[in-house]
N, C-alpha and C positions, 0 to 999 in steps of 0.2 A: 063554169063562172064565166059569164059575159065579159070581154073587156070594159064594160061598163062598172061591175060590181067589181072587177080588180082595180078602178082605178076608184070607184070610192073608197076602198079598201084600202089602199095607198094616202088617202090624205086622208082618210082616217086617223093611221097609222101618223102621220106627216103631224098631222093637228095634237095627237096624244103627245108625243116626242115636243111640242111646241111648250105646248103647256105644262109638262113635266120639269122642265126646266126653266122656267120663269116662277119670279116674287108670286106665291099666292095669300090672301087674306082668306082665312079658317072664317067662315063667317055662319055656317049652317046653310045659307041658303042655295038650293042648288046644287045641295054635293051630289046628288045623284044623277044628273044631267047629263054623263059622259058617257056611264055607266046602261044608263036606261040606251042612249043612241046607239051605244058596239051594242046591247042583249039585242033591239031591234036591227041592226044590221048584220049579226050572228044567223039570227032566225029567219030573215029575210034571204040572206045566200045561203040558208045551209038546209033549207029543205029538201034540196034533192042529193042529200043522202039515204044510202041503202037503206032497208027496214027491216035489217037480221042481229041478231045478239052480237056478234063481233061489230058492226056499225054502232050500235049503241054501249056496247062496252069501251068505243074509241073514244065519243062522247061521253062517256061517264072518267074516262081518263082527260080529256080535255078540262071537263068541269074542276077534278081533285088537280090538277095542275092552275087551272083558273087560280081557284082557293089559295091555294098554299101560296101562290106569287102575286097574293095579294095581302095578303099577311105579313108577308116578310118585306114589302114594299110598305106596306103600312107600319111598319115597325124600323124601316132604314129611309124615312124620308125627312131628311134634313127640317125641324119647328126651331120657332122660336117666339119669345114675345115681348114685346115693347108696349110699354104704360099695359091701355087694356086688350091690344091686339095680337091677335098669334096670324102668324105666317110660319106660312112651310116652301118647301123647295126641293125639287126631288134631284137626286147623287143622279153619280156616274153607276153608282151600283144597281140603286131604283130602273133608271135608264136601262142598264144592261140585264134585269131582270127583267122589264118587260119587254125589249124586242130578243133574248132567249125567247118567251112563251109564243111571241107571234111565230119566231123560225118555227119551232117544236109545232105547233097549228099547224104549220104551211105541210111542217112535211109528213103529219097525221093525214092532210090533205092530199098530196100527190100519195103516199102508201094506201089512200081509199080508192084518188085515181085509177091507178097500174091495177088493185086486185078487180075494178069494177072491169079494165077492158081485158085482163086474163080470165075474168070469168066470160063475158062478153064473147073472144075468140073463142075458148070451147064449147060453149053454148051454139054457135056457127058450126062449129064444126059435127060435132053431134048431130045437127039439122042437116049438115051436109050428107052424112054419111048416111043417115037412114034414107035420104031420098035413091043413092044410090043403090042400098040392100031393100031387100025385103025382109030382112030380118034384123030386128030389135038391137043393136051395139048397146054392148056395156060403154058405162060412164068412162069419159077421159079423164 
């Protein structure tokens, strides 16, 4: 992840926290705008993942976690009506769920980075061993 991508993610998280803690009227217009922005950011920064069963499994786990947290946050967001208008506002629980999901996905990212580095070092060791020996060596 580049520095610009990291700053963009921090800005999106900050904006999401701001939006969650203020009162919002439920109008139906633009209700998926932030979701589309986050999805686009995830796709644009997520194209660097490995293309193997482990990475796809972790992607599925991340998606399942996002769905579960979305349902929980939807049910625990404060909601009230005044006259004909409906309003919502995040609660400490919904903000905590959001931050927990961000932390979980960050830790998955760290785990993938460590996995990639270990595999890279093992491959480098195999190449070096092969170059110094005439016989192929067993996997390390």
